[in-house]
N, C-alpha and C positions, 0 to 999 in steps of 0.2 A: 504493499500499499504506499502510495507516495506521500510525502510530507505535505504537499499542496492539497491532496485530497483530505487528509486529516485537518488542515486549516479550514477548508470549506466546510467540513462537517462541524467543526468547533464553532466557526462563525455563524452558521445557520442556526445552531442549536443554542449557543450560550450567549452570544453578543445581544440578541434580542431580549435576553433575560437579565441583563445587568452586568455580565462579564465575570462573575465568579467571586471576587473578593478574596480574603485571606482564609478561606475554609480549606483545612487539609483535604487533599484529593480532588479539588475542584480546578478546572482550567482557568487561568487567568490570561488576559491580554498581555500584560507586561512581562509575565514569566514564560508563557508558552506560545502565544500566537504571534505577538509582536516580533520576537526574534526570527521566526520563520518568514514572515512578511518582509522583513528587512533584508534577510539573506537571499530570497528568491524574487522578490517583487519590486522592492523600493528603488533599485537602480533605474527603472523606467517609471515607476508609479510615485513621482515626486514633482513638484512645480518646476516648470521649465523643461521637462523631459517629454518623450514621445507618448507616454500612456495618457489616456483622457482623464484620469482623476488620481490624486495622491492616496497612498495607503501608508501614511507614517504614523498615524495616531489611532486610538480606539474609536473616536468618533468617525473618522473617515472610513475605517474598515466596517464599522457597524452600518453606515449608510449604504454600503455596497455589498453587504453580506450575501444577499440572494444572488446577485450577479456573480460574485466570486464562486459561489457554490455551483451555479450553472456552468461556469467556464473551467472550473478545476475538478469537477465531480465526475 
């Protein structure tokens, strides 16, 4: 299973629910999702680059969670 597929699953299921928090065993944006997006997506998904929207923050990823899920799932 690809890391981007995992990200899309996490985004679609948890971002809409508030992002997790500091509950042990819960996925959080800063600890789990953000690093994957930065490693795989942020080189293009940032202001001034070729991608149509940025993916540098929780709010940006949350706004595009369904689209990310469709494109990576």
